[in-house]
VODRENKOL-628701 format. One line per field, with one value per residue: x, y, z of N, C-alpha, C in turn; residue number from 1. Coordinates in Angstrom, 1 decimal. Atoms other than C-alpha are relative to their C-alpha. Layout:
VODRENKOL-628701
n.px (X;...)
n.py (Y;...)
n.pz (Z;...)
ca.px (X;...)
ca.py (Y;...)
ca.pz (Z;...)
c.px (X;...)
c.py (Y;...)
c.pz (Z;...)
k (NUM;...)
END
This chain:
VODRENKOL-628701
n.px (0.0;-0.9;0.9;0.7;-1.0;-0.8;-0.9;-0.2;-1.2;0.1;0.6;1.4;0.8;-0.4;1.2;0.0;0.3;1.4;0.8;-0.1;0.8;1.4;0.4;0.0;1.1;1.3;1.0;0.0;1.1;-0.4;-1.3;-0.6;-1.3;-0.9;-1.0;-1.1;-1.2;-0.5;0.9;0.2;1.4;0.3;0.0;1.1;1.3;0.1;0.4;1.4;0.8;-0.1;0.4;1.3;1.2;0.0;0.5;1.4;0.8;-0.1;-1.4;-0.9;-1.2;-0.9;-1.2;-0.9;-0.9;0.5;-0.5;-1.1;0.4;0.0;-1.3;-0.9;-0.7;-1.4;0.0;-0.2;-0.9;-0.5;1.1;0.8;1.3;0.0;1.3;0.4;-0.2;0.0;1.2;1.2;0.4;0.6;1.3;0.9;0.3;0.8;1.4;0.7;0.4;0.8;1.0;-0.1;-0.8;-0.1;-0.9;0.8;-0.5;0.3;-1.1;-1.2;0.2;-0.2;-1.4;-0.7;-1.1;0.0;-0.8;0.9;1.1;0.8;-0.4;0.9;1.1;1.1;0.7;1.4;0.8;-0.8)
n.py (0.7;-0.7;-0.8;0.9;0.7;-0.8;0.8;-0.1;0.8;0.6;1.3;-0.1;0.2;-1.1;-0.8;-1.3;0.4;0.3;-1.2;-0.7;0.7;-0.2;-1.3;-0.1;0.7;-0.5;-0.6;0.5;0.8;1.4;0.3;1.3;0.1;1.1;0.3;0.7;-0.4;1.1;1.1;0.8;0.1;-1.0;-1.3;-0.1;-0.1;-1.4;-0.8;0.3;-0.6;-1.4;-0.6;0.6;-0.9;-0.9;0.6;-0.3;1.1;0.3;-0.1;1.1;0.0;1.0;0.4;0.6;1.0;1.1;1.2;0.4;1.2;1.1;0.2;0.7;-0.8;-0.2;-1.2;-1.2;0.4;-1.2;-0.9;0.4;0.6;1.2;0.8;-0.1;-1.3;-0.8;-0.8;0.8;0.3;-1.2;-0.2;1.0;-0.4;-1.2;0.3;0.6;-1.0;-1.0;0.4;-1.0;0.4;1.4;0.3;-0.1;1.2;-0.3;-0.8;0.9;1.0;-0.7;-0.2;1.2;0.2;-1.1;0.2;-0.3;0.9;-0.3;-1.4;-1.0;-0.1;-1.0;-0.6;0.3;-1.1;-1.1)
n.pz (-1.2;-1.0;-0.9;-0.9;-0.8;-1.0;-0.6;-1.5;-0.4;-1.3;0.0;0.4;-1.2;-1.0;-0.3;0.8;1.4;0.0;-0.2;1.3;1.0;-0.3;0.3;1.4;0.5;-0.6;0.8;1.4;0.4;0.3;-0.4;0.2;-0.7;0.4;-1.0;0.6;-0.7;-0.8;0.2;-1.1;-0.5;-0.9;0.7;0.9;-0.8;-0.5;1.2;0.2;-1.0;0.1;1.3;0.5;-0.1;1.1;1.2;0.1;0.5;1.5;0.4;-0.4;-0.8;0.7;-0.8;0.9;-0.4;-0.8;0.5;-0.8;-0.8;0.9;0.6;-1.0;-1.0;0.5;0.9;-0.8;-1.1;-0.7;-0.3;-1.2;0.3;0.8;-0.3;-1.4;-0.5;1.2;0.2;0.0;-1.4;-0.6;0.6;-0.6;-1.4;0.2;0.5;-1.1;-0.9;0.6;1.0;1.0;1.2;0.3;1.2;1.3;0.8;1.4;0.5;0.0;1.1;1.3;0.1;0.4;-0.9;-1.0;-1.2;-1.1;-0.1;-1.2;-0.4;0.6;-1.0;0.4;-1.1;0.1;-0.6;-0.6)
ca.px (2.3;4.9;2.0;0.6;3.9;5.5;8.6;8.7;11.9;11.7;10.3;6.8;5.6;7.3;4.6;5.7;5.6;2.2;0.9;2.2;0.6;-2.7;-2.7;-1.9;-4.7;-7.3;-10.4;-9.6;-12.5;-10.6;-7.5;-5.4;-2.5;0.4;2.7;6.2;8.9;10.3;8.8;8.8;5.4;5.5;6.4;3.8;1.1;2.0;1.7;-1.7;-3.0;-1.7;-2.7;-5.9;-8.2;-7.2;-8.5;-11.9;-14.7;-14.2;-10.5;-7.5;-4.9;-2.1;0.5;3.4;5.8;3.4;4.9;7.8;5.7;5.6;9.3;12.1;13.7;17.1;16.0;16.4;19.5;20.5;17.1;15.0;11.9;11.1;8.4;6.4;7.5;6.5;3.8;1.4;1.4;0.7;-2.2;-3.7;-3.5;-4.9;-7.9;-8.8;-9.3;-11.3;-14.4;-13.5;-11.3;-11.2;-8.8;-10.0;-9.6;-11.3;-8.6;-5.9;-7.3;-6.9;-3.2;-0.9;1.9;2.1;4.4;1.3;-0.8;-3.5;-2.2;-4.9;-7.3;-10.5;-12.1;-15.7;-16.9;-15.8)
ca.py (15.5;17.8;19.9;16.8;15.5;16.8;15.4;14.8;13.5;11.2;8.0;7.4;6.5;9.5;11.6;14.8;13.1;11.6;14.9;16.6;14.0;14.2;18.0;17.8;15.3;17.1;18.0;16.1;14.4;11.3;9.9;6.9;5.8;3.7;2.1;1.1;1.7;-0.4;-3.9;-5.2;-6.3;-3.8;-0.8;-1.6;-2.2;1.2;2.8;1.1;2.4;5.9;6.4;4.2;6.9;9.1;6.7;7.6;5.2;3.6;4.4;2.2;1.6;-0.2;-2.1;-3.0;-6.0;-8.3;-10.9;-11.1;-13.6;-15.9;-15.9;-18.1;-16.7;-16.9;-14.0;-11.5;-12.6;-9.0;-7.6;-7.6;-8.8;-12.0;-14.8;-14.3;-10.7;-8.5;-6.3;-9.2;-10.3;-6.7;-6.5;-9.7;-8.4;-5.0;-6.5;-8.6;-5.3;-3.3;-3.6;-0.5;-2.4;-5.6;-7.2;-6.3;-9.8;-8.5;-5.9;-8.3;-10.8;-8.3;-8.0;-10.4;-9.9;-8.0;-7.6;-6.8;-10.0;-9.3;-5.7;-3.9;-2.8;-1.2;1.2;0.2;3.1;6.5)
ca.pz (-14.3;-12.6;-11.2;-9.5;-7.9;-4.8;-3.3;0.5;2.0;5.0;6.2;4.9;8.5;10.3;11.9;10.1;6.7;7.4;8.5;5.3;3.1;5.0;4.6;0.9;0.3;2.4;0.6;-2.6;-4.4;-5.4;-3.8;-4.8;-2.6;-3.8;-1.2;-2.3;0.3;3.0;2.5;6.0;7.5;10.3;8.0;5.4;8.1;9.6;6.1;5.6;8.8;8.2;4.6;4.1;5.5;2.6;-0.1;-1.4;-2.3;-5.7;-5.7;-4.7;-2.2;-4.1;-2.2;-4.4;-4.1;-2.4;-4.6;-2.1;-0.1;-3.1;-3.8;-2.3;0.8;-1.0;-3.3;-0.4;1.5;2.4;3.1;6.3;4.4;2.7;2.9;6.1;6.6;3.7;2.1;1.5;5.1;6.1;3.6;5.0;8.6;7.5;5.7;8.7;10.6;8.1;5.9;3.8;1.4;-0.5;-3.0;-6.5;-8.1;-11.3;-11.8;-10.9;-13.4;-16.2;-15.6;-17.4;-14.9;-11.6;-8.6;-6.5;-6.3;-3.6;-3.5;-5.5;-2.6;-3.8;-1.4;-0.8;1.3;2.6)
c.px (0.8;-0.9;-0.7;1.0;0.7;0.9;0.1;1.1;-0.2;-0.6;-1.5;-0.9;0.4;-1.2;0.0;-0.3;-1.5;-0.9;0.0;-0.9;-1.5;-0.5;-0.1;-1.3;-1.4;-0.9;0.0;-1.2;0.3;1.5;0.4;1.3;0.7;1.1;1.1;1.3;0.6;-1.0;-0.2;-1.5;-0.4;-0.1;-1.2;-1.3;-0.1;-0.4;-1.5;-0.9;0.0;-0.7;-1.4;-1.1;-0.1;-0.7;-1.5;-0.7;0.1;1.5;0.8;1.1;0.9;1.2;0.9;0.9;-0.6;0.5;1.2;-0.4;0.0;1.3;0.9;0.7;1.4;0.0;0.3;1.0;0.5;-1.0;-0.7;-1.3;0.2;-1.3;-0.3;0.1;0.1;-1.3;-1.3;-0.5;-0.6;-1.4;-1.0;-0.4;-0.9;-1.4;-0.8;-0.6;-0.9;-1.0;-0.1;0.6;-0.2;0.9;-0.8;0.6;-0.3;1.1;1.2;0.0;0.3;1.5;0.7;1.2;-0.1;0.9;-0.8;-1.2;-0.6;0.3;-0.9;-1.3;-0.9;-0.7;-1.5;-0.9;0.9;0.0)
c.py (0.8;0.8;-0.9;-0.8;0.9;-0.9;0.3;-1.0;-0.4;-1.3;0.2;-0.2;1.0;0.9;1.3;-0.2;-0.3;1.2;0.9;-0.6;0.2;1.5;0.2;-0.6;0.5;0.7;-0.5;-0.9;-1.4;-0.1;-1.4;0.0;-1.2;-0.1;-0.8;0.5;-1.2;-1.2;-0.9;0.0;1.2;1.4;0.1;0.1;1.4;1.0;-0.2;0.7;1.5;0.6;-0.5;1.0;1.1;-0.5;0.2;-1.2;-0.1;0.1;-1.2;0.4;-1.1;-0.3;-0.8;-1.0;-1.0;-1.4;-0.6;-1.3;-1.3;-0.5;-0.8;1.0;0.4;1.2;1.3;-0.2;1.2;1.0;-0.5;-0.6;-1.2;-0.8;0.1;1.4;0.9;0.7;-0.9;-0.4;1.2;0.2;-1.0;0.4;1.3;-0.3;-0.7;1.0;1.1;-0.6;1.1;-0.4;-1.5;-0.1;0.0;-1.1;0.3;0.8;-0.8;-1.0;0.5;0.2;-1.3;-0.3;1.1;-0.4;0.3;-0.9;0.3;1.4;1.1;0.1;1.0;0.5;-0.1;1.1;1.1;-0.2)
c.pz (1.1;1.0;1.0;0.9;0.9;0.8;1.5;0.4;1.4;0.0;-0.2;1.3;1.1;0.1;-0.8;-1.5;-0.2;0.0;-1.3;-1.1;0.3;-0.3;-1.5;-0.6;0.5;-1.0;-1.5;-0.2;-0.2;0.4;-0.1;0.8;-0.5;1.1;-0.6;0.6;0.7;0.0;1.2;0.4;0.8;-0.7;-0.9;0.8;0.6;-1.1;-0.3;1.0;-0.1;-1.2;-0.5;0.2;-1.1;-1.3;0.0;-0.6;-1.5;-0.4;0.6;1.0;-0.5;0.8;-0.9;0.7;1.0;-0.5;0.8;0.8;-0.8;-0.5;1.0;0.9;-0.5;-1.0;0.8;1.1;0.8;0.3;1.3;-0.3;-0.8;0.3;1.5;0.6;-1.2;-0.3;0.0;1.3;0.7;-0.6;0.6;1.4;-0.1;-0.4;1.0;1.0;-0.6;-1.0;-1.1;-1.3;-0.3;-1.2;-1.2;-0.9;-1.5;-0.7;-0.2;-1.2;-1.4;-0.3;-0.5;0.9;1.0;1.1;1.2;0.1;1.4;0.5;-0.6;0.9;-0.4;1.3;-0.2;0.6;0.6;1.5)
k (1;2;3;4;5;6;7;8;9;10;11;12;13;14;15;16;17;18;19;20;21;22;23;24;25;26;27;28;29;30;31;32;33;34;35;36;37;38;39;40;41;42;43;44;45;46;47;48;49;50;51;52;53;54;55;56;57;58;59;60;61;62;63;64;65;66;67;68;69;70;71;72;73;74;75;76;77;78;79;80;81;82;83;84;85;86;87;88;89;90;91;92;93;94;95;96;97;98;99;100;101;102;103;104;105;106;107;108;109;110;111;112;113;114;115;116;117;118;119;120;121;122;123;124;125;126)
END
């Protein structure tokens, strides 16, 4: 795996980091994107917009910790995210604006436990 992993330090939505990732992924036949950083709505939505073009048909854009929306607000007293402001709310907004992705309910149904309900987004077309 070490040949397939490259560490980039910086904010996942910083233009220089996005450009580096786009350059690395350019020309790849199959690209899967996993998002798991700052969990605020605005940050995740910015990640979705920046990285979704990389995902290839039949692959996935996985947004972790969408479960935050289903948890009590008291679980995150020292965090800027919580119910109403989290990865799942960003996914919902993103899906309203695109027809390239849909929540893969079949895949989600096979999981016994997940921190990413509604977060397994299957790419339907390039």
